[in-house]
N, C-alpha and C positions, 0 to 999 in steps of 0.2 A: 505493501499500500503506500508506505514511502517513496519508494522508488518511483512510484505512480505518477507520487504527487510531484516530485522533483523536474519527472519528465515532463509535465503537463506545464510546468512553471517556465522552465527553458523553451518549450515550443512556443510560449507565447510570446516569450521576448524577443524569440528567432522573428516571429512574422512580424512582431512591431520593428525590429531593426528591418527588417526587409523592405518595409516599406516606406521607410526613409521621410517619412513628412511630420514635419512638428505639429503638436496639437494646434489649434487656430484658437484664438482670443476670439471671446463675443462680447458685447454690450453687461455682461455682469461677472465677467471671470477674465483675468489673463494682466498683461503689465505691456504697457509702450512709452514710447518715446515722443515726446513731444515739443516742438521749438516754440519760443514765442519773444515776441520784442520786449526786451526788458521795463519799455514805459507803461506794460499791462501787467507787470509783474504782481503788483496785490489782488486786481481783477483775475488772474490768471491761479493763486495758488486758492480761492477763496472757491472758485468754481470746482476745483480740480479736486479739493480737498472735503466738500459739500457731495459730491459722485462720490468718491470713495467710501463716504461714512456709510450711503445705500446702500453701497456694494462692494463689503468689504475684502473680497476674491479679486479687487481690482487694484493694480497701479499706475500711475503716469510718473513719468521719470521725464523732468521738465526741467529744460534747459535755457536757460536765458541768453539772446545774441542780437546785435544789433539787428535790424529788419533782413536784410542782402543777406547776411549769414545764416539767418533762420530759417531764409527761401532756400539757399544753398543746401542746407543739411535734408530739407525733404526731398529734393530734385537729388540728391546722394542715396535717397534712402536712408540716408540716417535717422531722420526722426519722422516719424508716420504722418503728422498734422503741424502746423505752423497756425499760430496766431499773430498776425500783423493789420497792417495799415492799407492794403491795396491787395490787388487781385496780379495772377502771373500776366508776364508780358508774352509777347509771342513767341519769344524765342524760349523762354523758361516752358510754357505749353505745348511748343515744339518737343521738347526733351520727354517729357511724359506720353506725348503721343504718339513718340518713337517703340515707348515701351508697352502701346497699347493700354496706358491707364486712364482712364476716363477720370477718375477723381471727383472732389466735390470742392463748391466754392459758396459760404455762406455769411453773409450777412450777420454778425449777430448784436451790434451796438452802435452808436454815435458817440465818439469821444471828443473831448476837447484839448485843446494846448493850449496848460494854463501858463501866464506870464506872470512870475512871482519876482516881487522886491522886497528888501529891507525894511523895515518896519522904519526907521528912520528917515525913509523916504515919501514925502508925503504925496510925489508924483504918482498918483494911483489911476489916472486916466492915459489912454492913447486912441489915436484914430488911426487906421490903417495905412492913411497918408504918410501917416508920422512913422510907423514900422518899416515904410518905403522908403523914406530917406534916411532912416538909422541904418538900414540894412544897405542902402547903396554907396553909405561913407558920407553922403553929404550932412547930417547931423551927428554929430561926435561927442557932444558932451549934453547930460541931464538939462541943465539950464535952455537950452536951445529950445528945448520941448515947452509948449502951453504947461504951465504948471510947475515948472521943475524949481527945485529947489537948490539944487548941488552941480556946484562947478566943474566937476571930476569926470572924468571920459564914462561913457556907459561902456560898459563890460558886458558884452552876450556872454553866456555861462550854457553850456549844452551838456548832454552826459555822456557823448560819444563824439569821437569825428566820423563815424558812418549811421548816427543818430537817426532814427526814423524823425525824429522832433526838429533836426535841422533839416534834413531833407523836404520836409513840409514846407517850413517857411520857406526855404530858399525855390522852390517850387510856386507857392501861392504869391511870392511878390517880386515873382520872375525876376529872380538873383542868379547870376552866373558866377560870378568874379566876388569871392569874399576875400582875396590875399591882404587886402589892406585895411579889414575890418578887424577890430579890438576882441576876438572869440578866445573864450578860456573854455574847455572841457574838460571832464571829469569821467567818473570812471560807471556813474549810475545815475538816476534819478534822484537818490537820496545824497547824493554826493552833491550834488549840483544844488539841494533844498540847505544843505548843511555849508555851503560856500555861501548862497545870497545870505543867508542868517550872520553873518562873519563880514561882508562886505556891503557897504551901503550903495557901491556905485554899479554893483551889480544887476543881471535883470536877466533871472533865468528862465529856461524853456521846461515842463515837464509832463507829463500825464496826467489829467488833472486825478484820475481814478487813484494817486499817491497820495494826496490831502483831500478828498471829498468824504470819504467814509465817517460821519462823527461818532457810529457806536464801536468803532475800533482807537484801540489807545495809540496805536501805533503812526496812527493817519493822521490823530489830534495833536500827538507831540511834535509832528514833523512840520504842522500848519502854524506851531508855536513862533509868536513872533515875525511873522509874514505878511503880506497886502498880495492879494492877487490881484491885479490890473483890469480893469474895465476895459472894454472893444469895443471903439463904434467903426462903421463902415461907409456914415455919413462924413464928407467932404471937410463941411462946415457943423460939426453938432453945438446945440445951443444951451442943452439941460441934459443934468446927468441920465434922465430917463432915455439919454440917447446910444448910450455905453452898457456892454451888455459882461459878465463873467461866464465861465465854462460851466454853469451849472446846469441841473438838468433839465428843467425850465425852458432855458434858454439853447441847448442844447436843441431839448427835442422839437422845438417850437422855431428851428432855426433860426436865430438873431443872433446865436454868436458867431462872429466872423473866422474863427479859426478853429472850426469843427470839421472832423476827416471819419470816415466808416472804420469799423474795426470788424476784419472777417477770419475766418474758420478756412484753411486751405489744408482738404485731405488730399493723399495718394492712395487710401485705402480700397482694395480691392474686394473685399468680401466683407459680410456685416458683422464686423466687429465692433472692437471698444471704441473706438474712433467715431463709428456711426452712432453710438450711445451717447456717447461725451456732447455730440451735435443735437441730437434731438435733445437731452436734456435739457442745451443750453438754449435752446430756439423754443421751449414749452415755456409753462408756468413757473416751476422751481427756477429754471435759471434766469429767467426775466425779472425774479423778484432778487436773486443776488446782484445782477447789473446793476438794476435801479438801486439797490442799497451801497455800491460804489458811489454813486452819483452819476453816470453815464445813465444815455435813453437806450434802451432793449427797441429790438428791432421789432417785438412783438410784444407793446406794452402789455402787462398782465390788469386787466379788467378788476375793477375793484367794484365787487355791488353791495350798496349800503341799501337796507331797507327802513326807513322811515315809519313807527307807528305815534300813536298819539298818545 
């Protein structure tokens, strides 16, 4: 009997070995790698942690990279999916097409690039025209801006040389040459915040989800001693209501000028864990987390309130 049992075990192992096919992940079990733009770290951490809490047999290995590096990881099959601010360009799409991978592209939210300044800087309003002047090199010091109270040079602070925040600003403002600008880069959105807190001359650019969750202690701490600038796309705004900040309502109503989409791009070829996460994010539960982080979900969660006498 003992010999028969060992024979059956060996036969089963041989059959499994001959198949050579690893077991595939599915929406409730398995582990995959996700690459995400560092601007969205707070958002991605909460979404993946919530999903893992519902399905304990799942795990997301999240790698935070500048946007282009994150997309390249997916194209090389080093990551199953990415969370970034743009869709694939034709050359990138062709790489997947050559491998006959259809993939998926889902917009999940609207985000805003927040302009942050030191609390000592009282110039908390800026127009898009003034920003263009700063990025073109025509405006160099704070006192050249309307309401500026400092004679020091404006230092533009970004999280990385390849930052999606920097790329977004340059594209939005149609700027091609930054060689003459006073730009300082750090290694993360958090370090941008720290730098601005210590330097009154700095103008920092971060993903708004880093400072918009009032229920998260880290978010509250990071927002301490900072001002978030109001931005107007009017040429000559006449009142405070002409300026908007990158917070939920103004993102959703498309009033904040520096808003941008958030996408999930996937190369998944079977009904796997990546698809499970996408379904979770684009439905009610995921939308609630996105709202909690201060972004505007693609599919807003409808709250039904019954009023009784």
